[in-house]
Backbone as a ProteinNet text record, in pm:
[ID]
protein_1_A
[PRIMARY]
MERTVEVVPEAGIHARPAAEFVQTANRFGAELTVGRPDEEMVSANSMLAVTGLNVRNGETVRIVAEGDDAAEALDALEAVLTTPVAGDDGETADGEGGETP
[TERTIARY]
11040.5	10938.4	10903.1	10779.3	10740.9	10630.9	10616.5	10516.5	10465.6	10335.4	10275.9	10244.3	10286.4	10279.3	10223.9	10138.8	10092.6	10189.8	10231.2	10330.8	10264.7	10315.1	10257.3	10322.6	10456.9	10516.1	10453.9	10425.2	10362.6	10442.9	10575.2	10661	10666.8	10598.7	10608.5	10748.4	10800.7	10937.5	11029.3	11046.3	11132	11208.9	11316.1	11395.4	11428.7	11391.1	11425.7	11374.6	11247.5	11201	11277.9	11311.2	11386.3	11526.1	11590.6	11725.2	11721.4	11622.4	11611.4	11581.8	11496.6	11462.3	11587.2	11666.3	11787	11891.2	11910.7	12005.3	11964.5	11835.7	11785.6	11809.9	11780.1	11801	11947.3	12036.5	12179.8	12234.1	12155.7	12198.7	12184.3	12116.3	12085.1	12159.4	12183	12249.8	12153.3	12024.2	11924.1	11920.9	11884.3	11862	11723.3	11716.2	11591.1	11551.7	11426.4	11372.4	11240.2	11202.1	11079.4	11016.4	10884.9	10815	10665.4	10593.5	10447.8	10405.1	10293.2	10245.1	10225.5	10265.4	10249.9	10331.8	10435.4	10526.4	10668.1	10761.5	10901.9	10956.6	11033.6	11094.6	11233.8	11278.1	11411.9	11485.2	11615.4	11695.8	11659.3	11630.8	11600.9	11728	11843.4	11971.9	12019.4	11944.7	11985.9	11895.3	11951.8	11875.4	11814.7	11892.5	11843.7	11726.1	11737.4	11630.3	11504.1	11521.7	11406.8	11333.5	11406.9	11340.2	11280.7	11341.4	11290.4	11153.7	11113.4	10980	10869.9	10904.5	10809.1	10682.4	10701.7	10590	10544	10412.8	10354.9	10284.2	10256.5	10180.7	10050.1	10019.4	9894.7	9904	10012.2	10029.4	10077.5	10058.3	10100.9	10224.6	10321.1	10440.1	10458.3	10530.1	10564.9	10713.4	10749.9	10890.7	10919.3	11024.1	11062.4	11201.3	11216.5	11344.8	11379.8	11504.9	11554.5	11689	11699.8	11825	11800.5	11910.5	11902.1	11826.4	11842.7	11777.1	11657.7	11592.2	11481.1	11366.8	11327.2	11214.3	11244.8	11365.9	11404.9	11410.3	11459.6	11467.4	11328.1	11235.4	11098.2	11035.8	11056.5	11002.8	11057.4	11187.7	11251.7	11207.1	11198.8	11158	11010.9	10928.4	10787.1	10774.6	10852.9	10848.5	10883.1	10981.6	11018.5	10901.6	10835.5	10729.1	10596.5	10579.3	10452.1	10461.6	10575.1	10595.2	10598.7	10512.7	10517.9	10653.1	10700.2	10826.8	10800.5	10888.2	10874.4	10864	10768.7	10749	10641.2	10592.8	10487	10358.1	10340	10216.8	10225.7	10330.4	10344.9	10427.1	10474.3	10556.5	10703	10781.3	10925	10983.9	11112.1	11176.9	11170.1	11156.9	11150.8	11009.1	10911.6	10774.1	10689.6	10748.5	10673.4	10600.5	10494.2	10420.3	10507.2	10489.4	10572.6	10526.3	10406.4	10353.6	10377.5	10394.4	10409.2	10273.1	10253.1	10121.3	10088.7
10303.1	10385.9	10328.1	10349.6	10305.4	10393	10383.3	10462.7	10382.7	10393.6	10330.6	10440.8	10419.3	10523.2	10465	10542.1	10504.4	10560.2	10476.2	10513.5	10595.5	10717.4	10810.1	10804.4	10793.8	10795.4	10688.9	10728	10636.8	10508.7	10517.8	10400.4	10313	10353.8	10280.5	10300.8	10196.8	10207	10132.4	10192.1	10139.3	10255.2	10226.9	10325	10448	10566.4	10691.6	10699.8	10668.7	10676.3	10581.2	10463.3	10368.5	10421.3	10478.1	10533.3	10647.8	10735.1	10846.8	10795.8	10693.5	10635.3	10579.4	10501.3	10439.6	10546.3	10644	10751	10826.8	10851.1	10919.7	10834.3	10705.9	10615.4	10614.5	10620.6	10614.2	10740.6	10846.8	10970.7	10961.7	10859.2	10849.2	10733.2	10747	10641.7	10536	10567.4	10473.7	10347.2	10236.5	10112.8	10124	10113.8	10137.1	10014.5	9975.6	9865.4	9909.8	9841.5	9875	9746.6	9746.5	9631.8	9653.7	9561.8	9569.3	9533.2	9592.2	9556.4	9404	9347.4	9204.1	9113.5	9168.6	9087.1	9111.6	9032.1	9044.5	9181.2	9239.4	9369.5	9350.2	9448.4	9444.7	9573.2	9573.8	9692	9805.1	9922.6	10040.7	10098.4	10046.3	10095.3	10017.8	9918.7	9832.5	9851.9	9901.1	9921.7	9790	9683.6	9553.9	9506.1	9519.3	9475.2	9559.2	9691.1	9781.2	9759	9751.9	9728.6	9588.2	9493.6	9357.2	9343.7	9446.4	9443.2	9455.1	9514.9	9531.8	9605.6	9713.6	9793.2	9888.3	9892.9	9976.2	10097.4	10191.3	10311.2	10272.7	10341.1	10318	10211.2	10132.3	10031.5	10098.1	10028.9	10078.6	10002.3	10076.8	10014.8	10060.8	9980.5	10013.2	10041	10152.3	10188.4	10183.8	10111.9	10101	10161.1	10244.2	10309.3	10292.5	10254.6	10241.6	10311.5	10406	10477.9	10622.8	10695.6	10834	10925.9	10907.2	10995.9	10929	10837.6	10761.1	10850.3	10948.4	11034.6	11113.3	11169.3	11245.3	11155.1	11033	10938.4	10903.9	10878.3	10847	10963.8	11085	11203	11212.5	11194.2	11207	11096.6	10973.5	10861.9	10872.4	10917.6	10939.5	11044.7	11151.2	11256.6	11201.4	11112	11051.9	10972.6	10894.8	10806.5	10876.7	10996.6	11066.7	11185.1	11198.3	11307.3	11251.3	11301.4	11255.2	11288	11202.8	11222.9	11305.8	11403	11483.9	11391.8	11419.2	11336.9	11231.6	11209.7	11111.9	11149.4	11279.5	11325.6	11333.3	11272.6	11271.4	11386.4	11477.1	11588.3	11550.1	11610.6	11590.3	11687.8	11675.7	11761.6	11908.9	11941.1	12081.4	12136.9	12055.3	12102.2	12081.9	12029.3	12003.4	11870.4	11854.5	11727.9	11616.1	11497.3	11383.5	11311.1	11343.5	11274.6	11356.8	11287.5	11357.4	11378.4	11489.8	11517.3	11423.7
12268.7	12209.4	12073.5	12035.8	11902.1	11846	11714.9	11645.2	11526.5	11498.7	11381.5	11281.3	11155.7	11053.5	10923.9	10855.9	10722.4	10619.5	10525	10424.6	10313.6	10291.1	10193.6	10055.2	10043	9908.6	9817.5	9692.5	9596.3	9576.7	9585.1	9566.1	9691.1	9797.7	9923.3	9981.1	10044.9	10098	10001.1	9883.3	9777.9	9717.2	9651.4	9577.9	9661.8	9612.7	9680.1	9823.4	9849.5	9988.8	10081.9	10033.8	10117.3	10145.4	10044.5	10064.1	10164.7	10151.9	10246.3	10387	10398.5	10527.6	10596.2	10523.2	10579.7	10613.7	10525.5	10554.6	10680.5	10695	10814.3	10938.2	10930.9	11044.1	11086.5	10990.8	11019.9	11085.3	11090.1	11157.3	11309.1	11358.6	11500.8	11565.6	11694.9	11770.4	11822.9	11823	11874.1	11788.2	11851.9	11777.2	11715.2	11581.2	11508.8	11428.5	11442.8	11363.6	11302.4	11193.4	11122	11068.8	11058.1	11002.2	11006.8	10946.7	10953.8	11096.1	11141.6	11275.9	11285.9	11396	11424.1	11332.5	11266.6	11186.6	11234.8	11185.8	11225.1	11185.7	11275.2	11252.6	11192.7	11113.1	11054.3	11091.3	11073.1	11102.3	11007	11063.2	10982	10920.9	10958.6	10908.5	10786.3	10742.7	10632.1	10510.7	10401.7	10278.3	10229.6	10233	10186.7	10271.4	10403.4	10492.8	10473.7	10462.1	10450.3	10317.8	10207.1	10078.7	10071.6	10143.8	10146.7	10213	10288.1	10349	10243.9	10129	10019.6	10064	10139.3	10190.1	10081.1	10060.3	9955.2	10011.8	9924.7	9959.1	10027.6	10137.8	10210.7	10318.4	10317.8	10421.9	10550.2	10659.7	10790.2	10834.8	10889.3	10946.1	11089.8	11163.8	11302.4	11307	11368.3	11386.4	11536.1	11574.6	11714.9	11731.6	11834.8	11862.5	12009.3	12033.5	12170.4	12179.9	12273.6	12291	12328.1	12349.2	12395.4	12301.3	12169.8	12074.3	12004.9	12076.4	12019.3	11972	12051	12013.5	11887.1	11879.5	11761.3	11638.3	11656.1	11544.9	11494.8	11585.7	11544.7	11469	11516.7	11447.8	11305.6	11291.4	11160.3	11064.5	11113.8	11027.9	10990	11082.7	11050	10940.3	10949	10847.4	10709.4	10701.3	10572.7	10516	10600.5	10552.4	10527.6	10579.6	10562.5	10466.5	10398.9	10304.1	10162.9	10073.9	9933.7	9872.5	9782.5	9714.2	9589.5	9560	9438.4	9318.2	9232.6	9114.1	9131.5	9254.8	9277.5	9206.5	9177.1	9115.7	8963.6	8906.2	8761.6	8708.8	8794.8	8750.4	8757.8	8671.4	8675.9	8776.1	8803.8	8903	8865.9	8735.1	8694.6	8697.7	8746.9	8760.9	8636.4	8529.9	8406.8	8418.6	8345.2	8343.5	8293.2	8347.2	8311.8	8186.7	8135.3	8019.6	7894.1	7782	7655.8	7594.2	7522.7	7464.3	7351.4
[MASK]
+++++++++++++++++++++++++++++++++++++++++++++++++++++++++++++++++++++++++++++++++++++++++++++++++++++

């Protein structure tokens, strides 16, 4: 099974979004790979491999899953990539503006 997804987090698949993506991938038994369409795929379970893709906000990635829980894994990984990360809009975690007056 596979799915093509547009990356929503402002940081792309770096830092927090990448960590959440890899942690989510590691919850499943399916073999999971990720990459740009028509390019080499890497293990979705490896932080180094995932961040090495250097995927930015607005880019499209392909996620491939093989195994018993492939559909659930694709749903969960798509949710990570299509959900904005708190603070992407310039606000801090406490809801205050991130800029000083």
